[in-house]
N, C-alpha and C positions, 0 to 999 in steps of 0.2 A: 504494500500500500504506500501511497505517497501522502505528503502533508496536505496536498491540494484535493480535498475530498468534499468540499461544501460549496454549494452555489453562492453562498455569501462571500466566497473569495472573489467572485466576479461581479455580483450585483448588490446594491445597497437595499435597505429596507424600503426606501422611497420608490426605488425602481420596481421592486416586487409588488408594492401596493398599486403602482400605475398599471402593471400587467393585470392584476386581479380586477381592477376597475374597468379596464378595457374589455375583459371577458364578460363582466356583468352587463355592460352596456350592449355588447353584441348579442348576448343571449336574451336581452329584453325584447328582441324582435323576432326570435326564432325558437322553435322547440328543440333545435339541435343543441347538443352539449359540446362546447369547445373546451378542450383541456390542454393548456400549455404544460409541458413537462420538461423541466430543466434538470440535467445531470451535470456534475462537474466533469466527468469523463466516463466513457463507455467501457473502459477496460484498464487494467493495470499495466498491460504490455510488458509482462515479466520477461518474455523471451527477448524483447528488444533491449531491456535493461541489461541482460546478460551479454548480448552481442556488443552493446555500447561499452560495457565495462571491459570486455576482452580487448576490444579495439583500442580504447584509450590507454589501458594498462600496457598493452604491447607497444604503443607509440611512445609512452613515457619511458619504458624500459629501453627502447631503441635510442631515444634521445640521450639517455644517461650513458648508454654504451658508446655512443659517438663521442660524448664528452670525455670519457676516460679511455677512449681508444681500445675498447674490448667488445667487439661485436660477435664474439663466439656464442653458439647456442647454449653453452654451459653457463654463460652469464645472463643472456636475455630471458631464457625460459624461467629460471628461478625468480628473477626480479619481476617478470610479468605476473607470476603466481602470487608473489608477495603483495604486489600493487593491486591485484584484481579485487580483493575483498573491500578495502577502503574505497576504491573507485566505484564498486557496485553500490555501496552505501550512499555515495554522493549522487550517482545517476538515478537512484530510486526516488530522490527528492527533486528531480528535474524532469517533470512529465514531458515537456516539449522536446527535450533531448531524446527521450525514448521514441517520440513520434518520428524524429529524424531517422531513426533506425528501423522504422516500420514501413513496409510498402504501402503506397496509397490505396491499392486495391484492398489490402488487409484492413486498413483503417475504415474504409467505406463499408465493408462487410460487417465489421464489428459493430459499427453504429447502427446499421440496418437491423441486425439481429437484436440489438438492445431495444430498439424502438418497437419492434414487433412483440418482444417478450413483455415489455412494460405496458403495451396496449392491452394485453389480455390480463396481466397481473393486476392492473388497476380498474378492471371491469368496464372498459369502454365498449365491450361487446354485449353488455347486459342492459342497455337503456331500453325504455319502453318501445320507442319507435326505431330502434337500431340506427340512431343518427348521432352517435358520438364521434367526435373527430379529435385526434391527437396531434398536437404540434410539438414534436420532439426535438429538443435542442441539446446537443452534446457540446458543452462549452469548450473543453480543451481542444477537441478536434475541429470546432467551429463548423459543424455539419448539422443539417436539418432534415428531418423526415416528417411528412404530414400524411397521416393514415386515417381513412374514414371507415366506419362500420358498414355492414351490408346494406342497410337502408340508404345510406349516402351513396355508396358505390353503385347502387341500382339505378340511380338517376343522374349522378355526376361522375364522369370517368375519373379514375385516380390521376390520370395525366393532367387534369385541370389544376391539381395542386403542385405540380412540378415547378411551374414558374414562380409560384409564391414561395416554395421552399428554397429555390435558387436565390430569390431576392432577399429572403431572410438570412440565408447563409452569408451572402455578400455583405449585408448590413452588420452581421456579427463580426466578420473579419475586419470591417472598417471601424469597429468600436462603437457602432450605433445599435447595439442589440435591442435596447428597450424601445427606441423609436421605431425600429424596423418591425419588432414583434407586435407592438401596439397597432401599427398599420396593417400588418397581415391579419391580425385578429379581426379588425374591422372589415377587411375584405372577405374573410371566411364567413363572418356573420352575415354579410350582405348576400353572399352566394347561398347560404343555407336558408335565409329568409325567403328566397324565391321558391324554394322547394319544400321547406318545412316551416311555415309561418307559426308564430306562437299561438298556442291554444289557451282557452280560459283556465283549464285545469293543469297547466304546466307547472312542474316543480323542478327545482335545481337538483338533478340526480347525481351530479359529479362535482368534485371540487373545481374552483375557478383557476387554481394553479397547484401543480404538484412539483415537489423538489425531492431529488434523490441524493 
């Protein structure tokens, strides 16, 4: 695990309040359930930490070998081994360094799997009208997935959400997460309103914001 495990490492209380208020406003016009879910990161990337530690420890050992003019394997290997463990401890506290040692395809798949898992774990498939929608943001990776339940997917193709997810991911990378998310929530609410207008007996079935 890393020290960066809370969404509050990224967002202030005021920002979280603004997101909740945006959801409440959007849901006032639709029976759809909009759930932004923020996670600090989608994985610990332990294999990347090992790879990074080996690479860095070996580079440090080689640098030291060049300084003392002893580049034999009998010097480099033991020094690499000795340096590996403290290097690993440091790497584990640097999530972005671990990402640098993780293929982009692997990162995307990890985030997708996490989004799908949390969609079901948080009950978005159990709303009365099957119209729950998850806006999943993995903050470390700066990636976004928007997933709709069966009722939504029956009338709105999942591809409709791709542009919004791309826009939100871009805003996240630019440091405008809150503004971008509030804007996307409003757009999602407008789309849902057209297909799932609010009913007199509507109740708020899901939280307006989830944090992992």
